[in-house]
C-alpha positions in Angstrom: -29.5 17.4 -36.9 -29.1 20.2 -34.7 -30.4 23.7 -34.9 -29.6 26.7 -32.8 -31.8 30.0 -32.9 -31.3 32.4 -30.1 -34.4 34.7 -29.7 -35.8 37.2 -27.3 -39.3 36.9 -26.2 -41.9 39.3 -26.8 -42.4 41.6 -23.9 -45.2 40.7 -22.0 -46.5 37.7 -23.9 -43.8 35.3 -23.9 -44.4 34.2 -27.4 -41.5 33.4 -29.6 -40.9 32.3 -33.0 -38.1 30.4 -34.7 -36.6 30.4 -38.1 -38.7 28.1 -40.8 -37.8 24.7 -40.1 -37.9 21.8 -42.9 -40.9 19.0 -42.3 -39.7 16.6 -39.5 -40.2 16.1 -35.9 -38.0 18.4 -33.8 -37.5 18.6 -29.6 -37.5 22.2 -29.1 -35.5 23.1 -25.8 -35.9 26.4 -24.3 -33.5 28.2 -21.9 -34.3 31.3 -20.2 -32.3 33.6 -18.2 -32.9 36.1 -15.5 -31.4 39.6 -15.5 -27.9 39.4 -14.6 -26.4 40.7 -11.4 -23.8 43.3 -11.1 -21.4 40.1 -10.1 -22.8 38.1 -13.3 -21.8 40.9 -15.5 -18.0 40.8 -14.1 -17.7 37.1 -14.5 -16.1 35.4 -17.4 -17.3 31.8 -16.8 -20.2 30.0 -18.3 -23.5 31.0 -17.0 -26.1 28.2 -16.7 -29.7 29.0 -17.3 -32.0 29.8 -14.6 -35.2 27.9 -16.3 -35.3 25.2 -19.1 -38.1 23.7 -20.8 -38.7 21.1 -23.9 -41.5 20.2 -26.3 -41.9 18.1 -29.4 -43.0 19.5 -32.3 -43.9 18.3 -35.8 -43.5 20.2 -39.1 -45.7 19.4 -41.8 -45.2 19.9 -45.7 -48.5 21.0 -46.2 -49.8 22.9 -43.0 -48.6 25.1 -40.3 -47.6 23.6 -37.0 -50.0 23.8 -34.1 -49.0 26.2 -31.0 -46.8 24.6 -28.7 -46.8 25.4 -25.1 -43.5 25.0 -23.2 -43.6 24.9 -19.5 -40.3 26.1 -18.0 -38.9 24.5 -14.8 -36.2 26.2 -12.5 -32.5 24.6 -13.1 -31.2 23.5 -9.9 
């Protein structure tokens, strides 16, 4: 099962939250984009993310999940 959730980060702290997830183990994929250049704003093509990161997280039925740190790396 795939779940898609687009969020904006909180200014200045880099934290974000997702919608509630059912218990289970998930791979969280984060894609981040730099601000668009004027040329990118006029493009109709698909834009690749500038950074990407992944992490596994387990959601338990009886307690909140621990915080997850996702390290972003540049996309080449």
